[in-house]
Structures are given as structure tokens and as C-alpha cells.
C-alpha positions, 0 to 999 in steps of 0.5 A: 620832344623831350617832354613826350619821351619823359612821359613815355618813360614813366608810362613804360619803364616804371618800378615794379608795383605789387599793390594796386591800392592807396595813393598814386601819381598818374602821368597821362597822354591824351588825344582828342577829337573835337565835336562841334555842331556847325552847319555846312553851306554853299555860296553863289558868286555873281558869276554863278560859281559855287563855293562850298563851305564844309564844317568838319565837326569831328576834328582830330587835334594836331597834338597829344596832350600831356597831364599828371594826376594824383589819386587814391585807389580802393579795391573797387573805386578810385578818386583823382584830381590833376592837371593837363592840356586841352584845346577847343578846335574847329575844322573847315574845308572850303572848295570851289571850281576855279580857273587856272589862268596859266594852264587855261583850264578849270580845276577844283581848289580846296582850302582846309583850315584848323583853328584852336585855342589852348586851354589848361584843364583841371580834371576831377574823376571818380570811378567804380569797378564794373568787373575784373579779377583781383589776382592773375591766373597761373596760366595768364600774363595779365589781368584786366579790370573795367571801370566806369568813371565820371567827373568835372573838368575846369577849363582855364584859357591859357591866353586870349591869343589863338594857338592856331589862327587866321587863314587866308585864300583866293578863288579865281572864278573865271578866265578874266581873273575875277577872284573871291578872297577868303579870310577866317579870323579866330578870336576868343571871347573874354567870357570863355576864360573859365568854365566847368564841364561834365565828363563820363567814360570807361577805363580798362586797367591792365595789370601784369605779373610784374606788378605794372598797371597800364590804363586805357581810357575813352571818355566824352566831355559834355557841354559846360555846366557854367561859364564862370564869367558869363553863363550865357555863352556855350562857346570857347572858340569862334571863327569869323569867315568872310568872302569878298567878291571882286565887285566888293560884295561881302558874305560872312558867317561864324563857325564856333567850337564849344570844347566838347570832344572824345578823348583817348587816354594812356596812363599808368599809376605809380603807387607811393607805398612801392616807390622804395621797394624796387629800383627802376628796371627794364620794361618786361611783361 
């Protein structure tokens, strides 16, 4: 939690800034929704029971990502490069009509899985101002500027070990206690270690009368341009699903996450030309 508190302090308890051009450092917080294209399906056991496998292709991440960027702001443009955290994740929800041998009744059992691989990210961004005033009107507390931006992201696997890995479960399908065992094993192919991806999005800059600048962004990461080890792969994270029936029959499938997603970002720009002008003060709009 200490690292999050430090970054929030940089975002909201920053020095007064009276110029919004020039070299800057930008601490960032990001939250991601992974977007995948897995297919939902159903299995029918020997006893005639159905097991539904639902792919959660819009998967919220379980953490907020930290990052730091440096850049240069012109009047109508900006260019920046940085470092941050990321994950390639997938979600699965499995349900079946099961039998409770103690209560002697049927009920619906759910197993929800979240699996991911941790990546480091080097983003390169270029933005262009679409609209917004250069000064704050006398009767206003803020001024707003809108920027369209795009760029490239270099993804580097933190390790080949999954951040969140295997899931196991069991579905008892009848009063005799016959069961279907379920396992999901995540693995990261070697050829997914490095890859470059395209991004595009929109940034809303808020400037206060006290000179502070808070940036709100939303952007989307597209499929990779090239995997630097093997261009044949589009996927970062793969999960092998296996259903083993009591009679020994096995059904298997593969879920995949390609790292695409929608990001919501909060950041601030700290300009070098202002670092020596004002001391850090309490945050007041």
C-alpha cells in the first residue's frame, strides 16, 4: 500500500505549476479491462448433466497498475515515454446442476476463475490537442483541454510464471456421488516474452487556478504489431481446461488472452521549470 500512497501524493499534493509547457515527469495510475475472444460452450456428461463454460471476455483486473512517464509538452502537442505494469488476463465462469449428498437435493454450483500473466510495459505516446482554452476565465476555477493520442507499447513478460494460476474443482452430478473433476492450468508460451502493440485514446486535461494539472485518460490497446520472438503468435496467456468424468473420459479446451484491453488512467504532469519555484503545499482547488 505504501507505493500507492506515494503515487497518490504525487498526483494530488504537487507543487504549484504556472506553466504547462516543457519537460515533465508524470506519475500514473491505470486500471484495465481485458478484452478477449474466447467462445462459451456446454459439455454433456455420461449421465446427461450439462456443464456450462462461460468465457468472461470483458475481465476487470484485480489490481491497479503503477507507472511513470517523462515527456515534453508543447502548446498543442505532447510526446512521452515511460514504464509501467500490465497483465494479460482471462476470466472463466463454470456452472453445473450438482447434487448435495448431505442435504440430498440438487443445486447450481459455480466456479469462477481469473488467470493472468504479469508484464512490464514501455509506452510511447504522441498527442494532439483537439480543443481547450489556454487561460482560465475569471469566473471559472478550472480550464479543460482535450487531446487525442496514439502510440506503441512494448510488452515484456515479467517472468514465465503465472501471476495468478491454476484452478481446480469438482461437480457431483448424481445421488451416487459420481463426479466430474475440473482443472485449469495456465501457462505462458516462450514466444510471448516480447511484443509491440498499437494504442489509441483520449485524454482530458484539467488545469486549476493554482496551476495544477490532472489528466484523465481512456485508451485501447490493439492486437500486437509483431511478437519479437515468434510473429506467428497472437496470444500472451493460455489456459488449458480439462474435465475428467468419473468413468475416466476426458474433455479439454483452451482459453486464450491476447493482452488487448481498455484502460482508464489518472496522472499529473510535474514540470521541471517549476520545481524550484514553489514548495509543496496542501492540495487546494
